[in-house]
N, C-alpha and C positions, 0 to 999 in steps of 0.2 A: 505494498501499500505506499508503505512512506517511498520504495524505491521508486516507483508511479513518478511521482512528484518529484522529484529529483531529475528523474533525466526526463520529464517531459521541459524544467526548467531551462537545463541543458540545451534541449535540441531546439526550445524557442527561442532562446540567446544563438545558438548554431547558425541558426536561420536568419535572423536579425541582421547575421553579420553574413552572413554569405551575400545574403540581398543588397544591400550595402554597400561593400568592399569586395566585390567577387575573386579568387584567386587568378592567378595569372601560371599558367605552362609552356611549356615550349613544344612543340612537335619538330620530329624530323622525319623528309619525305627524300625519298630519291627520285631525284629529276628524270634525269639522266647518264645513261653508263654504257660504255664501250670498249669491253676489253677492261684494263686495270685503270681505267680512267672512270672514274666516278663524280658527278654532279651531286648536290644534296643540299637542301634548303630546309630552313631552319624558321618556321614562324610559330608567333606568341600569341597563343590562344584563352580566352578569357570563360571562367566556368557560366554556362548559360545558366541563368537569373531563375528558371523553375528548379534547378535544381533545392537554393533557400526554401521555393515558396514550396518546395514537396517537406523539407523537412521543418521548416516553421510549422509546417500542418502538422505532422504528426509530432509536432511537440506539443500545441495544441489539445489533440487526441488523449495524448499522455497522463495532460495536466489533469482532461475532463474523466476521465476515467480513476485516475487518481485520487480526484476529490466525490467522483460519484460513490466511490467505494469507502470513503472516507462518512457519509452522512449516513 
C-alpha cells in the first residue's frame, strides 16, 4: 500500500521531468560502405514527449490505486 504511493510519486516526478527537459541520445548510422571505406553519420536525437506522458499517467494510476487501498 505504501510502496504504490511512493512509486506513484516517483513516476509522477520522472514524467514531469521528461516532459519539461527531455534527455538527448546519439544515434550512429552507416551511410556508405565500400570495402574497408565506411562513412558514418552521428545524429543527436531527443526522447519523444509521449514517453513522459506515459510515465506521468502510470504514476497517476499508481498513486490513485495506493490512495484507494488506503481508505
